[in-house]
C-alpha positions in Angstrom: 12.5 7.0 16.2 13.1 3.2 16.1 13.0 2.5 12.4 12.9 -1.2 12.9 9.8 -1.0 15.1 8.2 1.5 12.7 8.8 -0.8 9.7 7.5 -3.8 11.6 4.3 -1.9 12.6 3.8 -0.7 9.0 4.0 -4.2 7.7 1.7 -5.5 10.4 -0.8 -2.7 9.8 -0.8 -3.2 6.0 -1.3 -6.9 6.4 -4.3 -6.4 8.6 -6.1 -3.7 6.6 -6.5 -3.6 2.8 -4.5 -6.8 2.1 -6.0 -8.7 5.1 -9.6 -7.6 4.5 -9.8 -5.4 7.6 -13.1 -3.6 8.5 -13.7 -0.1 7.1 -13.4 2.8 9.4 -15.6 5.9 9.4 -14.6 8.3 6.6 -12.3 11.0 7.9 -12.9 13.2 4.8 -16.0 13.5 2.7 -16.0 10.7 0.1 -13.0 8.9 1.4 -12.7 5.2 2.1 -10.8 4.6 5.3 -9.4 1.5 6.9 -7.3 1.6 10.1 -5.3 -0.5 12.5 -4.0 0.0 16.0 -1.7 -1.8 18.4 -0.7 -0.2 21.7 0.7 3.3 21.1 0.8 2.8 17.4 -2.1 3.7 15.0 -2.3 3.4 11.2 -4.9 4.9 8.8 -5.2 4.3 5.0 -7.6 6.9 3.5 -8.2 6.9 -0.2 -10.6 8.1 -3.0 -11.7 6.4 -6.2 -11.8 2.9 -7.4 -10.0 1.7 -10.6 -8.2 5.0 -10.6 -7.5 6.2 -7.0 -5.4 8.4 -4.7 -4.6 8.0 -1.1 -2.5 8.5 2.0 -1.4 6.2 4.8 -0.3 7.7 8.1 1.2 6.2 11.3 0.9 7.9 14.7 2.9 7.0 17.7 1.5 8.3 21.0 -0.9 10.5 19.0 1.9 12.2 17.0 2.0 11.6 13.3 5.5 10.1 12.6 5.3 8.6 9.1 3.3 8.9 5.9 3.0 7.4 2.4 1.1 9.0 -0.5 0.0 7.0 -3.6 -1.8 7.3 -6.9 -2.8 4.2 -8.9 -4.7 3.6 -12.1 -5.8 1.1 -14.7 -3.9 1.9 -17.9 -5.4 -0.8 -20.2 -9.0 -1.5 -19.3 -9.2 -4.2 -22.0 -6.4 -6.2 -20.2 -7.5 -5.9 -16.5 -10.2 -4.3 -14.4 -10.1 -3.0 -10.8 -11.3 -6.3 -9.3 -8.7 -8.4 -11.0 -5.9 -5.8 -10.3 -6.9 -5.9 -6.6 -6.8 -9.7 -6.6 -3.2 -9.6 -8.0 -2.1 -6.8 -5.6 -3.5 -8.5 -2.5 -1.9 -11.8 -3.4 1.5 -10.2 -4.1 1.5 -8.0 -1.0 0.3 -10.8 1.2 3.4 -12.8 0.2 5.7 -9.8 0.6 4.4 -9.0 4.1 4.3 -12.6 5.3 7.5 -14.0 3.8 9.8 -11.0 3.5 8.4 -8.8 6.4 8.8 -5.6 4.4 6.5 -3.3 2.5 9.0 -1.7 0.0 9.8 -3.0 -3.5 12.1 -5.6 -4.9 9.1 -7.9 -5.4 8.0 -9.8 -8.4 5.0 -12.1 -8.4 3.3 -14.2 -11.1 -0.5 -14.5 -11.0 -3.1 -15.9 -13.4 -4.4 -12.3 -13.9 -1.0 -10.8 -14.5 2.7 -10.3 -13.6 3.2 -8.0 -10.6 6.4 -6.0 -9.9 7.2 -3.5 -7.3 10.5 -1.5 -7.4 11.5 1.2 -4.9 14.5 3.2 -3.7 15.2 4.2 -0.1 14.1 2.7 3.2 11.3 3.2 5.7 12.6 6.7 6.6 12.4 8.1 3.0 11.4 6.2 -0.1 9.7 6.3 -3.5 8.5 3.5 -5.8 6.2 2.1 -8.4 4.2 -1.1 -8.6 2.9 -2.4 -12.0 0.8 -5.2 -13.3 1.8 -6.5 -16.8 -0.7 -8.5 -18.8 0.2 -10.0 -22.2 3.5 -8.2 -22.1 1.8 -4.8 -21.7 1.6 -2.6 -18.7 -2.1 -2.7 -17.6 -1.9 -1.1 -14.1 0.5 1.3 -12.3 0.8 2.9 -8.9 3.4 5.5 -7.8 4.1 6.0 -4.1 6.5 8.0 -1.9 6.8 8.7 1.8 8.8 8.5 4.9 9.3 10.0 8.4 7.5 13.1 9.4 9.5 15.5 11.5 8.1 18.5 13.4 
């Protein structure tokens, strides 16, 4: 597996789906919200449940074989400080910058926005990783998301 090619495709796919306002795909599971992307032999699907509190999974296939996955759970902690719409605005702005400027999808990112301060910290690389993103408002953690994932081996 070419990790550089995989990482590049994941960044491209993420930039063209949730963050980029991509078109929803048909639900692959009852009640899920799905959004996908494909380029050549590569295919990506982000499938999640919920809204302000949500859980999901991203999967990448190469030549119809699943090769990589990321699982996540996010939630609003302080509803008096931020709602799902504002949290989404902050996340999309921060991740757009990370994908476009840094060409990566894993942590080491801090971003100041009118609706809150975004930070993403992770350990590992595209092959195996875990991390957390948070939004802080008025010096209080208002939102958090935990994620982990990596290569899938048969």
